C-alpha positions as CSV (number, residue, x, y, z in Angstrom):
1,M,107.7,84.1,94.2
2,R,104.3,84.9,92.8
3,G,101.3,86.6,94.3
4,R,101.1,88.9,97.2
5,K,103.8,89.0,99.9
6,A,102.5,87.5,103.1
7,M,102.5,89.6,106.2
8,P,105.0,88.3,108.8
9,R,102.5,88.9,111.6
10,I,100.8,85.7,112.9
11,L,97.7,86.2,115.0
12,D,95.9,83.7,117.1
13,L,92.2,83.4,116.2
14,D,91.2,83.8,119.8
15,T,93.1,87.1,120.0
16,A,92.8,88.4,116.4
17,G,89.8,90.7,117.3
18,K,91.7,92.0,120.3
19,G,94.8,92.8,118.3
20,Q,97.3,90.7,120.2
21,E,100.2,89.0,118.5
22,R,101.0,85.5,119.8
23,G,102.9,86.0,123.1
24,Q,103.0,89.8,122.9
25,R,101.1,92.5,124.6
26,V,99.9,95.3,122.3
27,H,101.3,98.6,123.5
28,I,103.4,101.5,122.3
29,P,107.1,100.8,122.7
30,T,109.4,103.6,124.0
31,C,110.3,106.1,121.3
32,P,114.0,105.9,120.4
33,V,115.8,109.0,121.5
34,I,117.6,109.2,118.1
35,L,114.3,110.2,116.4
36,Q,114.1,113.9,116.1
37,G,111.9,116.5,114.3
38,E,109.5,115.1,111.8
39,A,110.5,111.5,112.5
40,R,109.6,111.9,116.2
41,E,106.3,113.6,115.3
42,E,105.5,110.7,113.0
43,W,106.3,108.2,115.8
44,W,103.7,109.9,118.1
45,R,101.2,110.2,115.2
46,S,101.5,106.6,114.0
47,T,102.1,104.5,117.1
48,P,98.7,105.3,118.8
49,L,97.0,104.3,115.5
50,L,99.0,101.1,115.3
51,K,98.1,100.4,118.9
52,A,94.4,101.0,118.3
53,A,94.6,98.6,115.4
54,G,96.4,96.1,117.6
55,W,99.4,96.0,115.4
56,I,102.3,97.1,117.6
57,T,104.4,95.4,120.2
58,D,108.0,95.8,121.4
59,L,109.0,93.5,118.5
60,D,107.9,96.3,116.1
61,R,109.9,99.1,117.6
62,A,112.8,99.0,115.2
63,V,110.6,98.8,112.1
64,V,108.4,101.6,113.3
65,A,111.6,103.7,114.1
66,L,112.9,103.0,110.6
67,Y,109.6,104.0,109.1
68,C,109.5,107.2,111.1
69,E,113.1,108.1,110.2
70,A,112.4,107.5,106.4
71,W,109.3,109.7,106.8
72,G,111.3,112.4,108.4
73,R,113.9,112.3,105.6
74,W,111.1,112.4,103.0
75,V,109.6,115.5,104.6
76,E,112.9,117.3,104.7
77,A,113.7,116.4,101.1
78,V,110.3,117.5,99.8
79,Q,110.7,120.8,101.7
80,K,114.1,121.4,100.0
81,V,112.7,120.5,96.6
82,E,109.8,123.0,97.1
83,A,112.4,125.7,98.1
84,E,115.0,125.0,95.4
85,G,113.1,123.2,92.6
86,R,113.2,119.8,91.0
87,V,115.9,120.8,88.5
88,V,119.0,122.8,89.3
89,K,121.7,124.2,87.2
90,V,125.2,122.8,88.0
91,N,128.2,124.1,86.1
92,G,125.8,125.4,83.4
93,V,124.1,122.0,83.1
94,M,120.5,121.4,84.2
95,R,120.3,118.4,86.5
96,S,117.8,116.7,88.7
97,S,118.0,118.1,92.2
98,V,119.8,115.9,94.8
99,W,116.9,116.6,97.1
100,Q,114.5,115.2,94.5
101,K,116.5,112.0,94.4
102,D,116.6,111.9,98.2
103,A,112.8,112.4,98.3
104,D,112.2,109.6,95.8
105,C,114.5,107.2,97.8
106,A,112.9,108.1,101.1
107,A,109.4,107.7,99.6
108,A,110.3,104.2,98.4
109,E,111.5,103.3,102.0
110,V,108.4,104.7,103.5
111,R,106.2,102.6,101.2
112,H,108.2,99.5,101.9
113,L,108.3,99.9,105.7
114,A,104.6,101.0,105.8
115,A,103.7,97.8,104.0
116,E,105.7,95.8,106.6
117,L,103.6,97.4,109.3
118,G,100.3,96.8,107.4
119,L,99.6,100.5,107.0
120,P,98.5,100.7,103.4
121,C,94.9,99.4,103.0
122,H,96.0,96.9,100.3
123,T,98.3,95.1,102.8
124,R,95.8,94.8,105.7
125,G,94.2,91.7,104.3
126,R,97.4,89.8,104.3
127,T,97.5,89.3,108.1
128,R,97.4,85.6,108.6
129,T,95.7,83.8,111.4
130,V,96.4,80.4,113.0
131,P,93.9,78.4,115.0
132,A,93.9,79.0,118.7
133,K,94.9,76.2,120.9
134,P,91.7,74.5,122.1
135,A,90.9,74.9,125.8
136,V,91.6,71.6,127.5
137,D,89.6,70.6,130.6
138,A,91.9,70.3,133.6
139,E,90.9,66.6,134.1
140,W,91.8,65.7,130.5
141,E,95.0,67.7,130.7
142,G,96.2,65.4,133.6
143,L,95.4,62.3,131.5
144,I,97.2,63.7,128.4
145,A,100.3,64.5,130.5
146,D,100.3,61.0,132.0
147,G,99.6,59.4,128.7
C-alpha cells in the first residue's frame, strides 16, 4: 500500500466541527483500573485533550489505555537508563542496556498508538469525512417510505 495510512475515524460533515464520531458521544471513558503510576497520569493528561479535540468515545478506551501503558513503560525505562546508563558491563562484555531496548520498544509503541489516536500533528489531516445525510422534510419522508 502506498501513501499515507488513512485514519480509521469517520466523521459526519454535520458533526465534524463538533467532534462527534458517527453514532458516538464524545466523552472521556472510564480509566481502566489496571493503569497505574505514569500510565494513569498519562490517561488523565491526554483524555481531556482528546475530548477537547472531539476525538474520544467509549470505542477508543482500549487504544487509549494501550497508549498510556506504553507511555508508562517508556518513562520507567528511560528513568532506568538515566540511572544505569545506555551501556552496561555483563560478564566483562559491554552490552546495550536492557532498559534501553525496553525504552526503544515502548517508544515505538507510543508512536504507533499515538498515530492511531491522531495525536501527532502529521496524522491529524488524515481524518476522513463522509457527507451528512440530508434532512428530509417529514411530508417527503412519508412519500419515500410508501414509495
